Structures are given as structure tokens and as C-alpha cells.
N, C-alpha and C positions, 0 to 999 in steps of 0.2 A: 504493500500500500504506500509506504514511504517513497519507494522508487517511482511508482506511478504518479504520485503527487509531484515529485521532482521533475519528471518528464513533462507533465502537464504545465507546470510553472514555466519551464523552459520554452515550451511551444507557445504559450500565451505571450511570453516576453518577446519571442521572435516575431510573432504576428504584430505585436504592438510596435516594435522597432521598425519593421517594414512599412507599416501603416504610417508611422510618423515620417519616415523618409519620403514616401510617396506624397504625403501632404505637403512637405516642405519644398519639394521640387515642382509641384503643380501650383495652379492659380485658382483662387476662390473669390471671384467678385461678388458684390452684393447685388440684390435684385434691382436696386436703383442707386446710382452714384452720380455725383457731379463729374462732368467730363472736363479735362484740361482745355482751357480756352485762352487765347491770347490775341491781343491787337497791338501791333507794333507801333502804330500811330493812330491819331484820331481818324475814324472811318465815317463815311457818310451814312445817313439813316434812310431806310426805305420810305418811300412816299406812297400813300394809297393811289391807285390808278396808274402807276408807272409800269413800264415794261421791265421784265426780268428774264435774263438769259441764263440757262442752267445746263451743266454738263454732268453726266454720270459715266464713270469709267472704272472698270476693274483692270488695274495696271499689272496684275499678275507678278507682283514683287519685282518688276523690271526685268523679268527673265527673258522675254522675247520668244521667238519662234524657231530657234535653231536646235531645239531639244525635244526629246520624247521622255518626259519624266516618268518615274516609277508609277505614279498614280494616274498617268494619262491613259493607260491601258487597263481594261477591266480585269485582266488577269495579273496585273502588277508587273508586266514584262518590260515596261519602259526602262531603258538602260541608263538614264541620267538622274543624278541626285541633286544637282545644283547648277546654276549658270556660272559663267566665268565673271570675274570682276570687270573685265573689259566690256562684256555684253551689258551688264547692269549699268555701267557708266554711260554707255552709248544710248541705252533706252531711257535713262534719266533725262538726257539732253533731248531725246525725241519727244518724250511726254511734255517737257517744258515748251518745246517748239510748237506742238499742237495747241497747247493751252494758250500760249501767247498769240498764236494766229487766230484762234476763235474768240479769245477774251470774253468768256462767259462771266456773268456776275458772280455765280456760285459754282464751285466744282466739287462734286461728290466722288471720292476715290475709295476703292476697295482693294484689299490685298496689298497694303502698304507695310513693308517690313520694318521692324525696329528691334534690334537685339537678337536677330536670328542668325544661327550659325551658317545657314546656306547662302546668306548674302553678307557674310563677313561682319555681322553685328552692326551694320550701318543703320542710322536713323534716316530712312528714305524720305520721310516727310520733311525733316530738317534740311536735307540736301535739295529737295525740290523747292522748298520755301525760299531758299537763298536765291533761286533763279527767277522767282515770280513775286517776290514780296512787294514790289512796286505796284503790282496789280491787286494783290490780296493781302491787305494788312492784317486781316483776322483769320484765325484758324481754330478748329476744334478737332478733337481726336478721341478715339476709344479703342482699346485693344479688344479683339475677339478670339485671339489664340495667343497663349503666353505660357511658357514653362521654362524652367532652368535646364531641364534635361528630358528629352524624349527617348526612351529606350528602344528605338527602331533602328535597324541597320542602315536605313536610308537617311536618317536624320542624325541620330546619335549625338545630340547636343541640344542647344536651346532653340526655341521658336518664339517669334513675336510678330504678330500681324494685326494691323489696325484698320479701322475706318477713319478717313480723314476728310474734313470739309474745309475748303478754302472760300473765303468770302470777301468781295469788294466792299460789302456793307457791314456795318457794326453787328457783332454777335454779342448779345447781352449776357447770355449764359448758355450752357449746354449740359446735357445729362446723358448717361449711358443707361439704357433699360435692357435688362437681361431677357432674352427670349427662351422659350422652353428648350430643354436639352434632350438628347437622345435617351432611349431606354436601354442602352448597352449596360454591361456589367459595371459595377461601382468602380473597379480599379481602372479599366480602360477609359471610362468617362472622365477621369481626372486629367487625362492627357489630350483629350479631344478639344477642338475649337468650341468656344462658348459664345454662340452667335448672339448678336445684340442689335439694338437700335441706337444710333447716335442722333439725338434730337438737339438741334441748334435753334435757339430762339432769337429772332431778329426783331428789334423794336421798329415800330412804325411811327411816323411823325404825328399821327393822330392820337398817340398814346396806347395803341394796341400792339400786337406782336404777331409775327408769322412763324410757324414751326416748319423747319426744313429737316427732313429725316433722311438718314443714310443707312443702308443695311446691306448685308450679304447673307442670304438664308442658306440653311443646310441643303444639300442635294437630296432628292427623293430616294427613298429606299423601300422596296416592296414589303419588307417585314417590319417597318417602323413608320409611325405616323408623325414623326417630329416636324417635318416640313409643313404639314397641314396644321399642326398646333401652333407653329410659328406664324403662319398666315392668319390664323384666328386671333392670336394675341395682337398682331399688327392691326387687324381690322377693328378690334376693340379700341385701340388708341386713336385711330382715325375717326371712328364714330364719336369719340369723346371730344376731339378737336372740333368736329363739325357741329356738334350740339352746343359747344361753347361759342360758336361764331368765329373761331380762330382759323384764318386761312392757312393752308398747309400744302406741302408737296413732299413726296418721297421718291428717291431714286436709288437704284442699286442693282446688284446681281441677285435675282430671285431664284435662280436654278430651276425654273419651271417654264414650261412651254406655253405658247398661246394656243388658241382653239385650232384644232385640225393639223397642227404641225407634227405631232407624233407619227401620224400615218405617212408623212412625207419624208421622214428620216429613214436612212438605210437601216435594215433590220438589226445589224450589229451595233448601231448607235442608239438603240432605244432602251437599253437596260437601265439607264439612270433616270427614267421618266415614267410617269403614269399616263395611260391613255386618256384619262379624264384629268385635266390639269387642275391642281389645287388653287390656281389663280382665279378660278371662276368666282370664288367668294368675293374677291376684290373687284374684278371687272363687272360683275353684276351690279355693283353699287357705285363705283367711282370711275371717272375717265382714266383710260390707260394709254400710254404712249410707248411703243406703237400700239395702235388699236388692233383688234382681231381682224377688222376689215383690211387694214394695211398689211399685217403680217401674213394674211392668207389671200390677198388679192393679186391682181395681175402683176403688180410691181413688188411682190413680196421679197424678192432677192435684195431689194434696197433696204429692207428692215431686218436682215440677219445680223446678229450681234456677236456670235460666238464661232470661233475658228479653232477647234481643239488641236492641241499638239499631238495629232494622231496621223501617222504617215499614210493612212488610207484615205485621208481627206485632202483636197487641193484648194479649199477655200471655205468661207463661213457657210454653215448649213443649218443653223437654228437661231432662235431668238430667246435669250434668257435675261436680258437687261432691259429695265423699263423705268418709266416714270408713272406714278399715279398722282392725281392732284384733286384738290377740293373743287367742286363745281363752281365755287366762288371765283376761281382763277379762270381766265379765258386763254385757251391755247391760240397762239398766233402762228407758229411754225414749228416744225420738228424734222430731224433727219438723223440718220446714222452716218458717221463719217468713216468711210472706208478708204480704199485705194492707198493713201499714204500712211494708214495706221495698221495695215494688215500684219506687219512684221514686228510691231512694237509690243504687242500683248496678244494673248489668245482671245481677248474681248475687244470689241470696237466701241468707241465712245458714242453715246446717245446724247443729242443736243436738242433742247426745246426752248422756245421763247413764249412767255406768258404776259398777260396784263393782270396786274393785281386789282382786286376790287377797289372801286372808288369809295370815297367817304359817303356814308348814307346821307 
């Protein structure tokens, strides 16, 4: 009995030590947190009724298109683990070039690395900000993947990935809202991305405010309802803003297809998507850019936003990046910028211009 107790005590101690180690290496954000916000200099304030140009772009941590990463293939057979420093430096300049050429008032970026081993621990937002700070005095940011060490042979080190919002206009404050996480086992969950909403609040001259939301949702999985629960959590927030009379827009990588696009994908490309897109809960209620009519119409190729790093593909073949906006905002124009952005990231930037609601 004494020996059994001793073995049991050792086992419990070992489990406790391993649990403590896992906890210390991983990241545990609160459900709601203030997000870091900075304005380098006094920034103008949005006016009711004015035009507002916005861009959303998943910049794929500046990796570019010269690789097939281990996660790019469904069977994990991609041979690459990281981009070269030369490629990330080149793509950083390319992202800055496109932003400076378009000069949107607000830029929503996803997959921005900070402290990640595979991009040499660089703060990519800081490096980009140096190149465009004259256009965007204000920024907000929120991590959605962070860990000191990931015990995967493809990573075997730290990760750090952010949502980042750049604004020509004043950001009063911002917050990070945690989205529902996956139902995977407790240990692996500690090292997975913790998807979130980055909500930036921009003051209006009439004393009100506008909410600008940036996000990157989990991919669909057939045995997991995480992406659907994330859409429902997002819809609840949008309904709240709408009921309060707060103008809002959201942009990002939703990892979900528009109506009818699943059937147009090559069969080997369908595994990460559901036939019935979970986005319908959003598009049934709020305007979407690109709309289903655009992404499924005669000119649908103009609205493709994703060009996976998959050697079987020769160009963009699906739409996963969108804007949704309050009906209070009036859409003026929208486009996906292709051609000169095809090799910068696996995603193409989506750009839209709106008119804000005028004073009542």
C-alpha cells in the first residue's frame, strides 16, 4: 500500500508539473480585453456623411507564393516550414507599395506576425508602420495565436500572429473579444490559435462613434462546429451595434465560401468547406461584399480572393475574404485587387468605399 501511494504521488506530481509547463508556454487571454492602440500624432475625426475607403487583406505573414507549406496540403505533405528573410522583406515592401497606391482610410490586416520563430521574431506591424505612418497615424492590434513554444516539428518554437488595423482617422479605443474555440482535447487546445474580434472605435464629430471590426475565423471542419459558433457570436455583436444605432463594418478572412461556390471548386479542394456555407446567417441579414450575386455571377472571377499555395492551382479559385456592413452605410464601390498582388500573399486585398450616415 505504501509503495502504491508513493507511485500515485509521483504520477500526480508528474501530471501537475507537465500541466504547469504547458500552461506557462501557452497563452490564456480573457474573454474581453483592451487592445493596444496608438496614435503617433493628432489624427482627424470622422464626419457623418463623409466617404470612407477601407481595405481588408490577409498578408499571410509576408510569406508570399514561392512555397508549399506543410499545412497547405490536406495530407500535410507540403515541404516548406518557413519563408526566407529575403522573401518576407520583399513582400513587406510590396504590401506597403499596394497600401500607398490605394491609400484607403482604414486597413484591416490578418496574419501579421510578431515574435514568431518562422519569421525571425520580427514585429511585422512595426516594420510596416514605419513605411506608412505618414498615412496612418493610428493603429490597433490583437494577437490571435501566441505561444512561447509549439511542440510541432514544423514549428518547434514560438508563434505570434495578430490582427492589425491601420487608420487615417482617430481611434478612441479598441478591444479584443474572444471568439468560441474548438472542441479539441484540452492539451492541444492550449497551442491552437485563439480567434478573436479586434473592435476599433472611431469617434464621430457629432459625438457618436463607429465600430470597425477585424477578424480571421477558424477554417470549417466536418467534425467541429467552431466556425459556425464563431459566426453566431459575431452576429450577436453586430445585432447589438445595430440596435444601439452604432454604424459598423467588419472585414477579414472568414474561411467560408459564398453561395454556390462549393460546387465550382475542384473536388480535391472542397475538404475544408461545407456545402451549405455558414455565412448565410450573416448575408441573410446584412450587406456582404462581394455579394452572392457578384461572386456567383458572370464576372465572378473578378471576386476571387484566395490563391492557395497548392501546386495544383494556377490562380485564385475561391472567395473567403469579405466585408459586411451596417445598412446605415451606403456602398459606393468595391473591387478585389488582383494582377499585381497575386504573388504577395495567398489572399488578395478587398477594397470598398462607403458613405457614412449623415446626421439625423
